[in-house]
C-alpha positions in Angstrom: 28.8 -19.1 19.6 28.0 -19.4 15.8 27.4 -23.2 16.0 25.3 -23.1 19.1 22.8 -20.3 17.8 22.5 -22.1 14.4 21.7 -25.3 16.5 19.1 -23.4 18.4 17.2 -22.2 15.4 17.7 -25.6 13.8 16.2 -27.8 16.5 13.8 -25.7 18.6 10.9 -25.0 16.0 8.4 -23.9 18.9 11.0 -22.5 21.4 13.4 -20.5 19.2 12.9 -17.1 20.8 12.8 -18.2 24.3 16.1 -20.3 24.0 17.7 -17.4 22.2 16.7 -15.1 24.9 18.3 -17.7 27.6 21.6 -17.3 25.8 21.6 -13.5 26.8 23.7 -12.4 23.8 24.5 -9.0 22.5 24.9 -9.6 18.8 27.1 -7.4 16.4 26.4 -7.0 12.7 29.2 -9.1 11.9 27.7 -11.9 14.1 24.2 -11.7 12.6 25.9 -11.7 9.1 27.7 -15.0 10.0 24.7 -16.6 11.5 22.5 -15.6 8.4 25.1 -17.1 6.0 25.1 -20.3 8.1 21.4 -20.5 8.1 21.4 -19.8 4.3 24.2 -22.5 3.6 22.0 -25.1 5.6 18.7 -23.7 4.0 17.3 -23.2 7.3 14.5 -20.4 7.8 16.1 -17.4 9.5 12.7 -15.5 9.9 12.2 -16.3 13.6 15.9 -15.6 14.3 15.8 -12.2 12.5 12.6 -11.1 14.2 14.2 -11.9 17.5 17.3 -9.9 16.7 15.1 -6.9 15.7 12.8 -7.3 18.7 15.3 -8.0 21.6 18.1 -5.8 20.3 16.4 -2.5 19.8 19.6 -0.7 19.2 20.6 -3.1 16.4 20.6 -1.6 12.9 20.8 -4.1 10.2 23.3 -3.2 7.3 22.3 -3.6 3.7 24.3 -6.9 3.5 22.2 -8.2 6.4 18.9 -7.2 4.8 20.2 -9.0 1.5 21.0 -12.3 3.3 17.6 -12.1 5.2 15.8 -11.8 1.8 18.0 -14.3 0.2 17.0 -16.7 3.1 13.4 -15.9 2.5 13.8 -16.7 -1.1 15.5 -20.2 -0.3 12.6 -20.7 2.1 10.2 -19.8 -0.7 8.6 -17.4 1.7 7.5 -15.1 -1.1 4.7 -13.3 0.9 7.0 -12.3 3.6 9.5 -10.8 0.9 6.5 -8.8 -0.5 5.7 -7.6 3.0 9.3 -6.6 3.4 9.2 -4.6 0.2 5.9 -3.0 0.8 5.9 -2.3 4.7 8.6 -1.0 7.0 10.6 -4.1 8.1 10.2 -3.7 11.8 6.5 -3.5 11.5 6.0 -6.5 9.4 8.5 -9.4 10.5 
């Protein structure tokens, strides 16, 4: 599952969300952590994956480790404006 999700994020610049929806997955915090770690290791942006998790898994509650991995990913992607938005505004309303 991990490799498949990473591949979807890696190859589908325009269709990430729709292809993730097609997988019909329920992700645990451990799975999200593993995916974010993999994306960070590959230096692939995680913004759209993370937004998908929050928007399509409404009962999902990110842990502090998940938030740290997400912000780390934004830094690796040099997406400083999104980092600032995350610090200033509630995460669900911004990303």
